[in-house]
N, C-alpha and C positions, 0 to 999 in steps of 0.2 A: 411149642417146649413142654407142654404137661404129656405128651406124647411120647418127642424124644427122650424124655426121662424114663415113662414106663417102658419103651424099650430096653433100656439098660437095666430091669428089673425084675424081678422075678417074683419080687414079695407082693402077699395081699395086703389091702388097705384094710382101716383098723380104728376103732374109734379110741381114738387114746387120750387121758389126761397130762398132757404135755407142753411147757413151756418152757422156753430155751432158757431163761432168768432163774428158775428155779430147777431146773432137773441139770442143765449142764455144767457138772463140776469135777472134781478130779474122779468121784467115783463111775460119774458116767464114761472115763476112759479107763477104767481100773485093767481092761483088757488089751489095752493100745498101745503098742513097744515104745517105752521112751516118754509117756504119760504115765502110765499105771503097770504095764507089764516089766519084769527085770529081765528080760531078756528080748534081743532081734534077731530072726532068725538062728536060732540056738546060741550067740554070741552076751554075754553080759551086757546090760546096761547098767552104766558105770556113773552117770548124770543123766538124771531124768529131766524135761523142761518144765520151768514152773510158770512163764509165760507164753500166753498162744494167741495169735494175731487172728481175729475174728473177721472174713469177710461173708458179704450176703450179696445175693442177687434175686430181688425178686419179683414176680409175677403177677396178673390178674387178669381176669376178663374181660375186657373193654370191647364198645360197639363203634365201629369202622364204618363209614360212608363208603358204599361200594356199589354201582350201577344204577343208584338212586333209592338203595336200598341201605337198610339197617343192617350189618353183620355182625356177629360179635366173634373175637377171636381172643386170645391169648397173649398179651403181650409183656415184656418187661418193661418195671416202672421209670429205666432210661429209655424207651424207645424211641426212635427219631419217627416212628410211625404216627400220621396225624389222627386221633382218637376223639370222640365225640364228648364235650364235656356236658350237654344239655339231658344226657341218659345215664343213669350206671345198670351194670349188669350186678345183680345178686350169685357170682358165681364161685368157681375155685378160684382159689388162690394159693402160691406156691414160695415159700421161701427156699433157696438153696444157699447151706453154708457150709464155706471153705474155710479150715483152720489151719493156718500155718505156724511148727514150732521147728525148735530143733534140740538134739540128744546126743550123746555122745556112749558109744557102745565100743568095748575092747575086743579086737580080733587077735588069733594067734597067727604066725609066720611058718607054716608047715614045715621050711626047710630048716630054719633055724632054731624055732621053737621060743622065739622072744612076741612079746605082746605086745601090742599098739593099742593108742586109742584113736576112733575115727570118730569124729565129729559129722551128724548127717542131719539134713534139713528133710523133713517129715510133712505129711498132710493127712488131713481127714475131712472127707467130702458127706455130708449128707442131706435128702429133700426132706424138707415138711411140708406136707400138703394141708390144706386148710378148708373146709366146706363154707357155702355163703354165710353160713350161721356165725360163722370162727371158728368154730370146732375143727382141733385137730384130727383129721382122720387117716395119716399116714404117715411112716418115716422110712423112706424109702426112695430110690436106693442109697445106698452109704458103703463109704471105702476108704480104706487106710493105703497112702501109698507115699511113694519117695521121690522128693522135687531133683529133677535134672535140670539145674543154673545154666550147663554149659550150650542143653539142645531146648533151653526155656521152655520144658514141659513138667508135667506131673505124670507117673508112671502107675497108677492104682492098679496094684497087683493081689489085691486080699479084701473081699467082700466080706462087711458086716453086716449085722441084723441087731435090731432092738429088742431087750430083752427086758424084764423087770424081776428085780430080787430084792424081797423084804421092803417091799413100796419104794423102790428105787428103779429109775431107769438106767439101763448102761450099753453101750455098744458092745456087740460078742463079735470075736473072730470067728470067721468060719473057716473051714476046713479048708486047703487048698485044694483044688479039683487039677489034675495035672494035665486036662484039655483046657483048665483057664488060664489066658494069658492077661485078663484085664482090659480098663481103656484106659488111654493117654488124653489128656487136657492140653492145649497147646495154643497160643505160646501161652507162658504164664511168668509175667513178668511183674513180681511184688511189689509195691511202692516203696522206696527208702523211708523209714522213720513214720510211716502213717500217722497223722491225728485226725483228720477227719473224712467225711463221706466221700470230698472229693478225692482222696486218696483212691483210684481205681486204675482198673483194667478189664481190658476185653477177652474172652475165649474166644479164637476163630472156628478153631476144628476140634472133635472128639472124636477119635478113632477107636473103633472097636477090635480089638485084637482077637478075640475070641473065632473061632468058628460061627458062619453067620449063615443063616436062610437065602442071602442075597447073594454073598460072594465067598460062601463055600468055607474054604481056608484061606483067603484073601481076607485080610483086614476091612475092614467098613468104616468109611471116611464120613461125617458128618461134615460139612461145610457150614457154619452157623449164620453165616449172613447171607449167603447164597440162597437156602433153604426159607428162612424167616426174612429175607430181604430188608435184613436192618444190620446195622453193623455195630447195634447196642443190643442184641439179640441175648448174648450172654455177659453184661457185664457186670462187673461183682464191686462193692464199696466196702472200705472199710468201716465196720462197724464199734468195734471195743478191742480192747486186750485183755484178757482173760488170766488175772494171777492164782495160781491153782494151790498157792502155797499159802494163800490169806486163809 
């Protein structure tokens, strides 16, 4: 999974003093539409989100028995693949965060000139990678996207990058590249009124919509369960809800 996430990113790893508990707050999202930024695609945001549902998918390197040998591989903490418990790997680990929220923006009908308010569900994705010592060594890739409930997917069309200003981390929106159409996660069926880590869902496919070395201009499809031979390879669990107005 580390290789797959790296394939979606062009950012360099770096040692950073970052923790989710201390650094993920309103300031962390100050450039994100509907959380900090007051516009969305040039339209004014009339109501920001105060509550953000947080989901997490965690990975670590583990030993598996294969052909009478111990081999280590990266597995989701919810994996269905048997791994050994008598020997641990002090290797890399990774937490994938998927944040869901809703905001309202105002748009104008070009023909009539009338303004309308539009509620929209959005998502922020970022991956936090740790060294075996537990130190955070990178936060990449990072995306902002829109949730499409009808098609059960998230279309991530805007890349983000981690920045630091006056001692505080935040996610900066990168200028959109006309050649970039982003990535899509599917299916995404969020739990209703999540309460515990047992409220969960699986991502089965990631589609890279940009031009790539494998398919040229044809979108590249990562079939998660077939690649990793594990139906829980990319399972997200409810973590908590951030209350940004507090």
